[in-house]
C-alpha positions in Angstrom: 10.5 -1.6 13.8 13.5 -2.9 11.7 12.7 -5.9 9.3 15.5 -7.8 8.2 16.4 -8.8 4.5 16.8 -12.4 5.6 12.9 -12.5 6.9 11.8 -11.1 3.7 14.0 -14.0 1.8 12.6 -16.8 4.1 9.0 -15.6 3.7 9.4 -15.3 -0.2 9.3 -19.1 -0.1 5.4 -18.8 0.9 4.1 -16.5 -1.7 3.6 -16.9 -5.4 5.4 -14.2 -7.6 3.5 -12.9 -10.4 4.7 -12.2 -13.9 4.6 -8.2 -13.9 2.9 -6.6 -17.2 4.3 -4.1 -19.6 3.6 -0.7 -18.0 0.7 1.5 -18.9 -0.3 4.8 -17.5 -2.7 4.4 -14.6 -6.1 6.0 -14.6 -8.4 7.4 -12.0 -12.4 6.9 -12.0 -12.7 10.3 -14.7 -10.1 8.3 -17.2 -7.5 10.9 -16.4 -3.7 9.9 -15.9 -2.5 9.8 -12.3 0.5 11.7 -11.8 2.7 12.7 -9.1 2.2 15.4 -6.8 -1.8 15.1 -7.1 -3.6 13.5 -4.1 -6.0 10.6 -4.2 -8.6 8.7 -2.8 -7.9 4.8 -2.9 -11.7 3.4 -3.2 -12.8 -0.4 -3.3 -14.3 -1.5 -6.6 -17.1 -3.5 -4.6 -18.9 -1.2 -2.6 -21.4 -1.8 0.3 -18.8 -3.4 2.3 -16.9 0.0 3.6 -15.2 2.7 2.0 -12.1 4.1 1.0 -8.5 3.5 2.8 -7.3 5.9 5.5 -4.8 5.2 8.6 -5.7 5.1 11.9 -4.2 3.8 15.3 -5.8 0.3 15.2 -3.1 -1.3 16.9 -2.9 -3.2 20.1 -4.3 -0.8 22.9 -5.0 1.8 20.6 -1.2 3.2 20.7 -0.4 6.3 19.2 2.3 4.9 16.7 2.1 3.6 14.2 -0.9 4.4 12.2 -2.1 1.5 10.2 -3.9 1.5 6.9 -7.4 0.3 7.2 -10.5 0.5 5.2 -13.0 3.0 6.6 -16.2 1.2 7.7 -18.6 3.5 6.3 -19.2 3.2 2.7 -19.6 7.0 2.3 -16.4 7.9 3.5 -13.4 8.2 0.8 -10.8 8.0 3.7 -7.4 9.9 3.7 -5.9 11.4 0.7 -2.5 9.9 -0.7 0.2 10.6 -3.2 2.4 8.3 -5.4 6.1 8.8 -6.2 7.9 6.5 -8.4 11.3 5.4 -7.5 13.0 7.2 -10.4 10.9 10.4 -10.7 9.6 13.3 -8.8 7.1 14.5 -11.4 5.3 12.9 -14.1 2.7 9.9 -15.1 2.2 7.1 -12.8 2.6 3.5 -14.3 1.5 0.4 -13.6 4.3 -2.2 -12.5 6.7 0.5 -11.1 8.0 0.8 -7.7 6.7 3.8 -5.7 6.0 5.2 -2.4 2.6 5.7 -1.0 2.3 8.9 1.3 -0.9 9.8 3.4 -1.9 13.2 4.4 -3.5 13.2 7.7 -4.1 16.8 9.5 -5.1 15.3 13.0 -2.7 13.0 14.3 -0.3 12.8 17.7 1.8 10.3 15.9 5.3 11.9 14.9 6.0 9.6 12.2 6.2 10.0 8.7 3.2 9.3 6.8 4.6 7.1 4.3 3.5 3.4 4.0 5.6 0.6 4.9 5.2 -3.3 5.4 5.1 -4.1 9.6 5.3 -7.7 10.9 2.4 -8.2 13.0 1.3 -11.7 12.9 2.7 -14.9 11.6 2.6 -14.9 8.0 0.8 -11.5 7.8 2.6 -8.2 6.8 0.6 -5.2 7.9 0.7 -1.7 6.1 1.6 1.3 8.5 3.0 4.5 8.4 6.6 5.3 9.3 8.4 4.5 6.2 11.1 6.5 3.9 10.2 8.7 1.2 12.9 7.9 -1.7 16.4 6.6 -0.9 15.8 3.2 -2.8 18.1 1.0 -1.6 17.9 -2.5 0.8 17.3 -0.6 3.4 14.3 1.1 2.4 12.8 -2.1 0.4 9.6 -2.3 2.9 8.8 0.8 1.3 7.9 0.2 -2.1 4.7 -0.7 -3.7 3.0 -1.1 -7.1 0.1 -0.5 -8.7 -1.1 -3.3 -11.2 -4.2 -3.9 -13.7 -6.8 -6.1 -12.7 -9.1 -6.5 -15.7 -10.7 -3.3 -15.7 -9.6 -2.5 -12.3 -6.3 -2.2 -10.2 -4.7 -3.9 -7.2 -1.8 -2.7 -5.0 1.1 -5.1 -4.6 4.4 -5.4 -2.8 7.1 -6.7 -5.4 9.8 -4.3 -5.5 12.1 -4.6 -8.5 13.5 -1.4 -9.6 14.4 0.1 -6.1 16.1 -2.9 -4.7 18.0 -5.8 -6.9 17.3 -8.3 -4.5 14.6 -11.1 -3.5 11.7 -10.2 -1.6 8.1 -11.0 -1.1 5.8 -10.8 -4.2 2.2 -10.6 -3.9 -0.9 -8.4 -4.2 -2.3 -6.7 -1.0 -5.7 -7.8 0.6 -7.6 -7.0 3.3 -7.2 -8.6 6.8 -9.8 -8.5 9.5 -8.6 -8.2 12.9 -10.1 -9.4 16.2 -12.0 -5.8 16.4 -13.3 -6.1 13.3 -11.0 -3.4 11.4 -9.8 -4.2 7.8 -6.1 -3.9 7.6 -4.4 -3.9 4.2 -1.9 -6.4 4.3 0.5 -8.9 2.7 -0.8 -12.6 3.1 -1.3 -15.8 1.2 -4.4 -15.8 3.5 -6.6 -13.4 2.2 -7.6 -12.3 -1.6 -6.4 -9.4 -3.7 -8.4 -6.0 -3.0 -9.3 -4.4 -6.1 -9.4 -0.4 -6.4 -10.2 2.8 -8.0 -8.6 6.0 -7.7 -10.4 9.2 -7.4 -8.6 12.9 -7.5 -9.1 14.5 -4.1 
């Protein structure tokens, strides 16, 4: 599905942009810095209401593609591991407030799309996260594939607010969990849902 820059610009009026703090290294639950090329689980700070983030075909009629980014229903499940790739580096430490690609690693799927996360419009005012994005190639054409890790007190949140990867006006908001009619919790961009606080665990 193609998302036009015009759609991003129009919807930006409905979102409140957040002031970005100075970048600092992102730490996992053991206190070690996140680095490129290493796989991590994205886990909720608040336990008891679900597990880590994974990807699944929870769309209409459970079609094969795309795979949506959702929360595991069982707290004991870590979800699928991901890697983080900053827009300007192939190796190094992952910093807060820096544009990056997020890529899941799913061993069993019939979906031939890439497992790079991107925004996908599903409902009015709600953008779901799904696979099928492009890794690298920062530009207006790939603006929907860039995300950030932001500090939230002692925890972190994922956000969509590309700056370095595309010198253009876009949506700018922290990501949260949107519950669909089937009870699936989708990672999503919307002013209708609170931010989803997370931590990172090395896979």
